[in-house]
C-alpha positions in Angstrom: -45.5 -106.5 155.5 -43.0 -104.3 155.0 -38.9 -104.5 155.9 -37.6 -103.1 158.8 -34.2 -101.3 158.4 -32.2 -101.2 161.6 -29.2 -99.3 161.0 -25.8 -100.7 162.9 -24.9 -98.4 166.0 -21.4 -97.1 166.0 -20.7 -99.9 168.7 -22.0 -102.2 166.7 -19.7 -101.6 164.1 -16.7 -101.0 166.4 -17.9 -104.5 167.5 -17.8 -106.2 164.1 -14.6 -104.4 162.9 -12.9 -105.6 166.4 -14.0 -109.3 166.0 -12.3 -109.3 162.3 -9.2 -108.1 163.5 -9.5 -104.0 161.3 -9.3 -100.9 163.0 -11.3 -99.1 159.7 -13.6 -99.7 157.1 -10.5 -98.8 154.6 -8.9 -101.7 156.0 -11.6 -104.1 154.4 -10.6 -102.9 151.2 -7.1 -102.4 151.4 -6.0 -105.2 149.1 -8.7 -104.2 146.7 -6.7 -102.2 143.8 -8.7 -98.7 143.6 -9.3 -98.9 139.6 -11.5 -101.6 140.0 -13.0 -100.2 143.3 -16.7 -98.9 143.0 
């Protein structure tokens, strides 16, 4: 049995970001110093 992968749609991403109060994915990483990001 294989594992299915269904990517999030743009609307899915917008809804998730709205739920946590951000406007962009970059805001998720704003508090992480650039030198420790991968």
